[in-house]
Residue, then its C-alpha position, 0 to 999 in steps of 0.5 A: m526444819k523451820c516448819r517444826w520450829f515455828l510449830s514448836f514456838l506456838l505451842i511455847i507461846s499457847s503455854s504460856v497463855f493459856s496455863q495460868d492456874l488460880t488454884g490456890i491459896w490466896r491472902g491479904n486484906f480488905y478495907a470498908g468503911v469511909g473516914p474515921y468508921r474504915e475498918y481493916y479486916k484480914y481476908e483469905v480465899q482458897i481457890d479451886q479453878q475448873k476446866n471451863l475457868s470457872l472457880q470454886g472454893v472457900t473465903y474467910s473474913y477474920r481479925t484472929t484465927v478464933f474470930y472470923g466467918k468462913a464462906t462457900c464462893t464461886g466465880i469465874w476467871f477470864p484469862k484474856s482480860k487477867n480478871v475475876l469475878l468472885k462472889e461468896l454464897k453462903l456463911i458456913e461457920l461463924k466465931m465471933s462474940g456477941s450478935t451480928d449480921a454477916c455480910a456477903m462480899t462480891c469481888d471484882l479483881d485484876y490479876s498481876k505479878e510483880d517481882g514473883k508474887e502473883i497479885l489480886q486486887g480490886t474492889f468490893t461490894s457486899v449486902n446482908t445476908n438476912s435483909n439484902t441490903d447493902c453492906g458497904s463497899g471497900t477494897v481488897y488486896l491477895e496474894k498467893v501464898t503456900e501455907s494457910d492461916f487455917h487448914k486446906e481444904d480437900f481440894l488443894l490436898k488431892k492436888k498436892t496428891d495427884t502432882l507428886t503421883t504424876a511426878s513419880p517416874n517408877k509408876t504408871l498412872p491409869k487414865a482417867t475414867t472421869p465423864s468430860t463436861p458437854k461442850a455445850t454446858v461449857a459454852t452455857d456457862v461461859s456465856k451466862a458468866n459473860a453476861k453477869k460481869l456485863q451487868l455488874t459493870l452496867n449495874i443492873p440485875a445480874d441475871g445472866v440472860a443478856g435480853p433487852k433490859t441489858i441492849a438498853a442498858l448497853q445503847k444507854k450508856l455506849p450511844d455507838f452500839n449497834g445492838k448486837l451482842d454475843v454473850s458467848n463471845t468473850t472478846q466482844v464481852n471484854d471489849l463492851i466492859l472496857r468500854i463502859k469502865k472508860a465511860n464511867t471514868t470519863t462522866v467523873k472526871k467531866t462531871p465534877p460534884p455538884k456544888p450546895p446551895v448558898q445558904n445564909k447563916v441563921v441570924p438569931p433575933p434580937v433580944i428585946t429589953k423593956t426600953d425599945t419594946v415599944a419602938k420595935t413592936s411599932a415598926p417592925p424591919p421590912p423583910s430582907t429581900q436578899t434573905q427571900v431569894n437565898k434562903i433554902p424551899d420552905v421546910k414548914p411540915v407538910p402531910v407527906p411530900d411528893v417524893i416521898k410518896t411517889r417513891s417506895n421507902p423501905l424501912i432499913k433500921t429501928i434504933t430504940t433510945n432512952f436519951p433525947d439528943i441525937t447526933i447524925e452524920l452522913y458519909d458517902n459509903g463508897e467512891i466519892d462520885g458526886d452523891t447529893i441527899t435530902v433527909y426528911d425527919n417527920n416529913k420536915v426538911i432538915a437537910w437540902k441537896k447535900g453533897l456526901t464525902d468523905k467528911p460527915i453532914t452532921l445533923n442534931i435532933k432533939a426528942d421530947a415527950n410530944t415527938p418521940s418517933h422520928e422517922l428519918v427519910m433519905v432520897a437521893d437527888n441524883l445518883g452521882s456518876i456511880p449508881p446507886n447512892t449510897a451512904l453511911m449512916v451514923v447515929t450517936t445517942g447516950g454515948k452508943r453509936y450505931q452504923v447503918f449502910i444506906s443506899s437509895d435511887t429514883q424509884k427508892n428512899a432509905k428509911v431510918v426510925i428513931d424511938y425516944q423512949p424516956 
């Protein structure tokens, strides 16, 4: 009797651990951008969970049901860590006014259950589907619901029909004849998914192959790592991911954002009148030692600075304007983690090792017929505690505002060109 009771108890526990099914409709919102440019969108995800824990489905990013983008998505569910990795693949519907570029999101979400509500929440990053450039990042919040703001996908309707048929006591259902997935294929899928999740956490290219680059990145992030990695072992992978996240959090706490260099206030030259012209020209004041010590590095024009020569400089955007007055604002496009940048305008320094925060770094440029083109290059001085160095650049000219998402690192700068056409 004891044995039977104990076996039943184990079966109940096993069922409660592995019965979680994410199949269904998840609806909520996501926030993108920072500061005054923070934007709110509604977000709906319809998920079909497979037997091997992989996920398929569609997503809707929308303001209203007649102003939206629909994309296919794929992902994987990690039941032990209660974590979902979801990636948008291809845009299949777009209903928006005007011309716009679509961005594909990759979401890292944690599952929880509170007061009977099932919740997925976490963060996302995104890339432009046309130029493959950074589209920014933000936060996601979803709750499981029963009805869609649009229409239910076929896999949800089929599951509902199957459930009703199975529940009917008067019908005898034939045994399913669908071929089972080979164990080797399931193991390969899990290994690849584990490798991708680990690589995303390490901020290295997620190709799903845990080779020497992944091992090297692990050893750099976790000095006590012994070099033995089995990506088919989900427990080991999840433990490594938790340690990496903990190491990142510790780094953020221990490394405060660097303070920008102290700069002297620019003192305008005195107005020379006719009465004191002789005195001032005959006896110029000696240069101030204090000013020489504190001033920023020489900003005289140079052909091409070394930091621009030695790194790649991909063109992110070209802006054409008929107005000479141009204002540029730079924000940290993500978690404020100590990113600092230097900005060059036609190879001249206009911002020196400035820290990116949710408050703007404001730069003013005056274009004219002699200098109609301004080539702005943003250089990452460091990568902060969460690489790469990302920023939101807002360019305002002639009453128009342009938003440009920029990403740079120790190998790549980011270039934006502004052409003045009077």
